[in-house]
MDTraj code that builds the backbone (N, CA, C; nanometers):
import mdtraj as md
import numpy as np

residues = "MET ARG ASP GLU TYR THR TYR ARG SER LEU GLU VAL GLN ASN ARG LEU TYR ASN LYS ILE ASP GLN ASP LEU PRO ARG GLY ASN GLU LYS THR THR TYR LEU LEU PHE LEU GLY ASP ASN GLN ILE ARG LEU PHE GLY LEU GLU TRP ASN GLY PHE TYR PRO LEU ALA LEU ARG ARG GLY ILE THR ASP LYS LYS GLU PHE PRO THR ILE ILE ASN ASN LEU ALA ASP ALA LYS LYS ARG LEU CYS ALA ASN PRO LEU GLY SER ASN LEU PRO GLY LEU TYR ALA TRP GLU VAL GLN ASP ASN GLY MET LEU TYR ASN VAL THR GLU ASP VAL LYS LEU LEU ILE MET LYS GLU CYS LYS ILE ASN THR".split()
xyz = np.array([
    [9.9766, 13.9088, 6.9283],
    [9.9592, 13.9170, 6.7850],
    [9.9185, 14.0581, 6.7421],
    [9.8385, 14.1238, 6.8243],
    [9.7939, 14.2587, 6.7915],
    [9.9112, 14.3560, 6.7830],
    [10.0123, 14.3380, 6.8692],
    [10.1307, 14.4230, 6.8639],
    [10.2048, 14.4081, 6.7321],
    [10.2044, 14.2871, 6.6775],
    [10.2744, 14.2638, 6.5522],
    [10.2086, 14.3355, 6.4352],
    [10.0819, 14.3654, 6.4482],
    [10.0109, 14.4316, 6.3384],
    [10.0768, 14.5640, 6.3017],
    [10.1319, 14.6333, 6.4009],
    [10.1887, 14.7652, 6.3727],
    [10.3053, 14.7590, 6.2767],
    [10.3817, 14.6536, 6.2761],
    [10.4947, 14.6477, 6.1834],
    [10.4783, 14.5446, 6.0725],
    [10.3807, 14.4580, 6.0831],
    [10.3600, 14.3572, 5.9793],
    [10.2511, 14.3951, 5.8786],
    [10.1729, 14.4953, 5.9095],
    [10.0619, 14.5283, 5.8207],
    [10.1134, 14.5789, 5.6865],
    [10.0384, 14.5479, 5.5833],
    [10.0741, 14.5914, 5.4489],
    [10.0757, 14.7437, 5.4409],
    [9.9846, 14.8085, 5.5101],
    [9.9798, 14.9550, 5.5100],
    [10.1089, 15.0141, 5.5652],
    [10.1557, 14.9631, 5.6772],
    [10.2793, 15.0154, 5.7375],
    [10.3990, 14.9819, 5.6501],
    [10.4076, 14.8596, 5.6016],
    [10.5204, 14.8209, 5.5172],
    [10.5251, 14.9050, 5.3896],
    [10.4103, 14.9267, 5.3272],
    [10.4076, 15.0100, 5.2074],
    [10.4510, 15.1532, 5.2377],
    [10.4045, 15.2069, 5.3491],
    [10.4432, 15.3432, 5.3880],
    [10.5946, 15.3525, 5.4066],
    [10.6530, 15.2552, 5.4751],
    [10.7970, 15.2558, 5.4998],
    [10.8761, 15.2486, 5.3694],
    [10.8449, 15.1486, 5.2900],
    [10.9245, 15.1256, 5.1696],
    [10.8920, 15.2230, 5.0566],
    [10.7733, 15.2822, 5.0555],
    [10.7454, 15.3899, 4.9594],
    [10.8342, 15.5101, 4.9882],
    [10.8500, 15.5435, 5.1154],
    [10.9330, 15.6577, 5.1537],
    [11.0795, 15.6327, 5.1189],
    [11.1280, 15.5130, 5.1498],
    [11.2671, 15.4810, 5.1172],
    [11.2871, 15.4830, 4.9662],
    [11.1936, 15.4259, 4.8930],
    [11.2023, 15.4238, 4.7469],
    [11.2036, 15.5649, 4.6903],
    [11.1270, 15.6525, 4.7507],
    [11.1210, 15.7922, 4.7066],
    [11.2531, 15.8650, 4.7342],
    [11.3143, 15.8397, 4.8492],
    [11.4335, 15.9136, 4.8918],
    [11.5643, 15.8576, 4.8375],
    [11.5700, 15.7290, 4.8102],
    [11.6939, 15.6631, 4.7696],
    [11.7053, 15.6609, 4.6180],
    [11.8080, 15.7262, 4.5632],
    [11.8240, 15.7266, 4.4176],
    [11.8392, 15.5850, 4.3625],
    [11.7864, 15.5654, 4.2439],
    [11.7957, 15.4344, 4.1787],
    [11.9316, 15.4190, 4.1111],
    [11.9767, 15.2950, 4.1096],
    [12.1047, 15.2635, 4.0469],
    [12.2188, 15.2735, 4.1475],
    [12.3074, 15.1806, 4.1412],
    [12.4254, 15.1781, 4.2272],
    [12.3908, 15.1732, 4.3761],
    [12.2816, 15.1064, 4.4104],
    [12.2418, 15.0933, 4.5507],
    [12.3495, 15.0260, 4.6346],
    [12.4314, 14.9417, 4.5720],
    [12.5312, 14.8664, 4.6479],
    [12.6362, 14.9558, 4.7132],
    [12.6497, 15.0778, 4.6695],
    [12.7501, 15.1674, 4.7285],
    [12.6918, 15.2562, 4.8375],
    [12.5681, 15.2307, 4.8762],
    [12.5037, 15.3156, 4.9755],
    [12.4944, 15.2485, 5.1117],
    [12.4794, 15.3334, 5.2123],
    [12.4542, 15.2900, 5.3485],
    [12.3159, 15.3406, 5.3871],
    [12.2344, 15.2539, 5.4454],
    [12.1025, 15.2929, 5.4939],
    [12.1046, 15.2853, 5.6454],
    [12.0681, 15.3946, 5.7109],
    [12.0670, 15.4022, 5.8565],
    [11.9253, 15.4317, 5.9028],
    [11.8734, 15.3456, 5.9887],
    [11.7397, 15.3646, 6.0444],
    [11.7539, 15.3942, 6.1928],
    [11.7046, 15.5095, 6.2342],
    [11.7128, 15.5532, 6.3728],
    [11.5765, 15.5420, 6.4387],
    [11.5760, 15.5247, 6.5691],
    [11.4521, 15.5117, 6.6441],
    [11.4606, 15.3895, 6.7333],
    [11.3820, 15.3899, 6.8366],
    [11.3845, 15.2802, 6.9317],
    [11.2447, 15.2206, 6.9417],
    [11.2071, 15.1450, 6.8394],
    [11.0736, 15.0868, 6.8397],
    [11.0720, 14.9595, 6.7555],
    [10.9629, 14.8851, 6.7670],
    [10.9502, 14.7583, 6.6955],
    [10.9440, 14.7770, 6.5449],
    [10.8912, 14.8878, 6.5006],
    [10.8802, 14.9098, 6.3561],
    [11.0191, 14.9186, 6.2937],
    [11.1096, 14.9892, 6.3606],
    [11.2474, 14.9972, 6.3094],
    [11.3116, 14.8587, 6.3075],
    [11.3014, 14.7890, 6.4183],
    [11.3688, 14.6599, 6.4300],
    [11.3064, 14.5539, 6.3395],
    [11.1782, 14.5294, 6.3573],
    [11.1136, 14.4207, 6.2837],
    [11.0682, 14.4615, 6.1441],
    [11.0217, 14.5831, 6.1298],
    [10.9678, 14.6279, 6.0020],
    [11.0726, 14.6662, 5.8997],
    [11.1917, 14.7066, 5.9469],
    [11.2962, 14.7496, 5.8533],
    [11.4230, 14.6653, 5.8630],
    [11.4817, 14.6584, 5.9811],
    [11.6095, 14.5888, 5.9926],
    [11.5976, 14.4405, 5.9628],
    [11.4948, 14.3749, 6.0149],
    [11.4814, 14.2316, 5.9900],
    [11.4430, 14.2037, 5.8453],
    [11.3650, 14.2914, 5.7849],
    [11.3290, 14.2739, 5.6434],
    [11.4460, 14.3072, 5.5525],
    [11.5324, 14.3963, 5.5998],
    [11.6462, 14.4365, 5.5191],
    [11.6029, 14.5088, 5.3927],
    [11.6772, 14.4874, 5.2881],
    [11.6532, 14.5556, 5.1616],
    [11.5603, 14.4761, 5.0709],
    [11.5215, 14.3570, 5.1132],
    [11.4430, 14.2686, 5.0262],
    [11.3156, 14.3314, 4.9701],
    [11.2309, 14.3958, 5.0512],
    [11.1095, 14.4535, 4.9923],
    [11.1392, 14.5582, 4.8839],
    [11.2409, 14.6387, 4.9066],
    [11.2749, 14.7403, 4.8067],
    [11.3426, 14.6765, 4.6847],
    [11.4212, 14.5735, 4.7076],
    [11.4843, 14.5021, 4.5959],
    [11.3774, 14.4448, 4.5028],
    [11.2721, 14.3890, 4.5602],
    [11.1632, 14.3364, 4.4782],
    [11.0994, 14.4463, 4.3948],
    [11.0771, 14.5613, 4.4558],
    [11.0167, 14.6738, 4.3834],
    [11.1051, 14.7215, 4.2692],
    [11.2367, 14.7172, 4.2922],
    [11.3306, 14.7715, 4.1943],
    [11.3854, 14.6656, 4.0991],
    [11.3451, 14.5425, 4.1173],
    [11.3916, 14.4363, 4.0289],
    [11.5370, 14.3973, 4.0513],
    [11.5888, 14.4186, 4.1703],
    [11.7266, 14.3818, 4.2026],
    [11.7244, 14.2400, 4.2580],
    [11.7945, 14.1487, 4.1913],
    [11.7910, 14.0080, 4.2309],
    [11.9233, 13.9577, 4.2877],
    [12.0293, 14.0313, 4.2696],
    [12.1610, 13.9898, 4.3177],
    [12.1910, 14.0581, 4.4512],
    [12.2113, 13.9786, 4.5568],
    [12.2371, 14.0342, 4.6891],
    [12.3628, 14.1221, 4.6918],
    [12.4537, 14.1022, 4.5984],
    [12.5738, 14.1849, 4.5907],
    [12.5396, 14.3290, 4.5536],
    [12.4221, 14.3501, 4.5007],
    [12.3786, 14.4831, 4.4599],
    [12.3023, 14.5559, 4.5712],
    [12.2834, 14.4913, 4.6852],
    [12.2097, 14.5516, 4.7966],
    [12.2971, 14.6539, 4.8692],
    [12.2367, 14.7559, 4.9267],
    [12.3127, 14.8498, 5.0105],
    [12.3443, 14.7862, 5.1463],
    [12.4294, 14.8519, 5.2210],
    [12.4616, 14.8093, 5.3572],
    [12.3658, 14.8779, 5.4527],
    [12.3017, 14.8001, 5.5386],
    [12.2123, 14.8577, 5.6391],
    [12.2891, 14.8691, 5.7692],
    [12.2912, 14.9901, 5.8237],
    [12.3609, 15.0181, 5.9484],
    [12.2564, 15.0278, 6.0582],
    [12.2833, 14.9627, 6.1712],
    [12.1838, 14.9506, 6.2776],
    [12.1786, 15.0669, 6.3753],
    [12.2846, 15.1466, 6.3834],
    [12.2829, 15.2557, 6.4808],
    [12.3818, 15.3643, 6.4421],
    [12.3662, 15.4790, 6.5022],
    [12.4497, 15.5951, 6.4703],
    [12.5952, 15.5707, 6.5058],
    [12.6219, 15.5025, 6.6164],
    [12.7599, 15.4754, 6.6564],
    [12.8322, 15.3928, 6.5502],
    [12.7629, 15.2934, 6.4944],
    [12.8224, 15.2110, 6.3894],
    [12.8458, 15.2938, 6.2634],
    [12.7528, 15.3828, 6.2318],
    [12.7700, 15.4702, 6.1153],
    [12.8933, 15.5576, 6.1325],
    [12.9091, 15.6162, 6.2500],
    [13.0265, 15.7003, 6.2767],
    [13.1544, 15.6190, 6.2639],
    [13.1532, 15.5001, 6.3213],
    [13.2724, 15.4149, 6.3177],
    [13.3123, 15.3831, 6.1736],
    [13.2142, 15.3432, 6.0939],
    [13.2428, 15.3082, 5.9541],
    [13.2884, 15.4293, 5.8726],
    [13.2197, 15.5402, 5.8903],
    [13.2462, 15.6556, 5.8052],
    [13.3633, 15.7398, 5.8546],
    [13.3899, 15.7402, 5.9840],
    [13.5051, 15.8142, 6.0357],
    [13.6355, 15.7440, 6.0021],
    [13.6294, 15.6147, 5.9731],
    [13.7495, 15.5400, 5.9370],
    [13.8075, 15.5894, 5.8049],
    [13.7244, 15.6537, 5.7248],
    [13.7688, 15.7076, 5.5976],
    [13.7916, 15.8575, 5.6161],
    [13.9167, 15.9019, 5.6262],
    [13.9440, 16.0426, 5.6571],
    [13.8917, 16.1411, 5.5530],
    [13.8696, 16.0952, 5.4322],
    [13.8190, 16.1858, 5.3292],
    [13.6675, 16.1952, 5.3307],
    [13.6048, 16.1067, 5.4024],
    [13.4591, 16.1084, 5.4100],
    [13.3917, 16.0781, 5.2783],
    [13.4606, 16.0013, 5.1938],
    [13.4050, 15.9775, 5.0603],
    [13.2772, 15.8939, 5.0632],
    [13.2494, 15.8255, 5.1739],
    [13.1266, 15.7460, 5.1813],
    [13.0063, 15.8277, 5.2256],
    [13.0278, 15.9502, 5.2730],
    [12.9144, 16.0297, 5.3192],
    [12.8114, 16.0571, 5.2114],
    [12.8497, 16.0797, 5.0870],
    [12.7441, 16.0994, 4.9860],
    [12.6534, 15.9779, 4.9701],
    [12.7012, 15.8609, 5.0059],
    [12.6222, 15.7395, 4.9925],
    [12.5454, 15.7011, 5.1177],
    [12.5378, 15.7907, 5.2157],
    [12.4657, 15.7627, 5.3399],
    [12.3263, 15.8232, 5.3334],
    [12.2270, 15.7426, 5.3662],
    [12.0880, 15.7882, 5.3742],
    [12.0341, 15.7454, 5.5093],
    [11.9671, 15.8362, 5.5790],
    [11.9201, 15.8076, 5.7147],
    [11.7756, 15.8516, 5.7326],
    [11.7025, 15.7721, 5.8103],
    [11.5630, 15.8020, 5.8414],
    [11.5387, 15.7820, 5.9896],
    [11.4552, 15.8650, 6.0462],
    [11.4052, 15.8478, 6.1824],
    [11.2732, 15.7738, 6.1714],
    [11.2621, 15.6611, 6.2414],
    [11.1419, 15.5782, 6.2383],
    [11.0572, 15.6119, 6.3604],
    [10.9366, 15.6588, 6.3360],
    [10.8466, 15.6951, 6.4446],
    [10.7626, 15.5744, 6.4873],
    [10.7089, 15.5801, 6.6077],
    [10.6264, 15.4707, 6.6600],
    [10.5017, 15.4450, 6.5757],
    [10.4557, 15.5473, 6.5043],
    [10.3346, 15.5321, 6.4231],
    [10.3638, 15.4790, 6.2822],
    [10.4896, 15.4471, 6.2554],
    [10.5258, 15.3919, 6.1258],
    [10.5651, 15.4955, 6.0223],
    [10.5745, 15.6205, 6.0628],
    [10.6167, 15.7254, 5.9698],
    [10.7690, 15.7321, 5.9675],
    [10.8245, 15.7594, 5.8508],
    [10.9682, 15.7770, 5.8344],
    [10.9957, 15.9225, 5.8013],
    [11.0981, 15.9767, 5.8634],
    [11.1406, 16.1134, 5.8338],
    [11.2853, 16.1087, 5.7896],
    [11.3110, 16.1669, 5.6749],
    [11.4461, 16.1684, 5.6213],
    [11.5305, 16.2656, 5.7032],
    [11.6338, 16.2133, 5.7675],
    [11.7241, 16.2948, 5.8491],
    [11.8669, 16.2849, 5.7958],
    [11.8792, 16.2547, 5.6690],
    [12.0095, 16.2319, 5.6074],
    [12.1040, 16.3499, 5.6270],
    [12.0596, 16.4687, 5.5937],
    [12.1499, 16.5850, 5.6019],
    [12.1931, 16.6133, 5.7450],
    [12.1018, 16.6006, 5.8405],
    [12.1370, 16.6214, 5.9815],
    [12.2402, 16.5194, 6.0280],
    [12.2227, 16.3944, 5.9897],
    [12.3154, 16.2890, 6.0297],
    [12.4519, 16.3103, 5.9647],
    [12.4534, 16.3474, 5.8379],
    [12.5804, 16.3735, 5.7707],
    [12.6560, 16.4879, 5.8379],
    [12.5853, 16.5948, 5.8726],
    [12.6505, 16.7071, 5.9407],
    [12.7065, 16.6646, 6.0753],
    [12.6326, 16.5852, 6.1494],
    [12.6782, 16.5358, 6.2786],
    [12.8039, 16.4505, 6.2629],
    [12.8026, 16.3599, 6.1673],
    [12.9185, 16.2735, 6.1447],
    [13.0382, 16.3551, 6.0980],
    [13.0162, 16.4493, 6.0079],
    [13.1260, 16.5329, 5.9610],
    [13.1893, 16.6094, 6.0761],
    [13.1065, 16.6618, 6.1637],
    [13.1563, 16.7384, 6.2789],
    [13.2341, 16.6478, 6.3745],
    [13.1763, 16.5341, 6.4098],
    [13.2409, 16.4460, 6.5060],
    [13.3642, 16.3775, 6.4504],
    [13.3681, 16.3540, 6.3221],
    [13.4831, 16.2879, 6.2614],
    [13.5843, 16.3882, 6.2058],
    [13.5481, 16.5167, 6.2167],
    [13.6333, 16.6229, 6.1641],
    [13.6606, 16.6045, 6.0150],
    [13.5514, 16.5794, 5.9421],
    [13.5584, 16.5614, 5.7968],
    [13.5230, 16.6935, 5.7312],
    [13.6077, 16.7376, 5.6406],
    [13.5783, 16.8590, 5.5629],
    [13.5473, 16.8175, 5.4209],
    [13.4377, 16.8736, 5.3682],
    [13.4044, 16.8420, 5.2287],
    [13.4079, 16.9686, 5.1466],
])
top = md.Topology()
chain = top.add_chain()
for i, resn in enumerate(residues, 1):
    res = top.add_residue(resn, chain, resSeq=i)
    for name in ("N", "CA", "C"):
        top.add_atom(name, md.element.get_by_symbol(name[0]), res)
traj = md.Trajectory(xyz[None], top)
């Protein structure tokens, strides 16, 4: 039970979703992709399993059709975004590195550059 405290605590959840709320522009969330990187319980249980629900509540979004797509790993992000040769979905990609201590670091620009390079996308 003590291990669960790290990702279930209100302090950690607020820290995670405050950062996402700060970084993710409001409006048209349904056209965005959210990518959470890291290999820890906070990423898996604190973000992926919760999905967009905590942020939807904060933003007053009640229709699941308005939720963004959550991508579980970089390989899946590359697969989805490289399928579009124009890379038109890259502006809608937001990525964070999830640390073991519950801190999130926005790595969106680094991930976009990596995907553009590997998919040979020119913008």
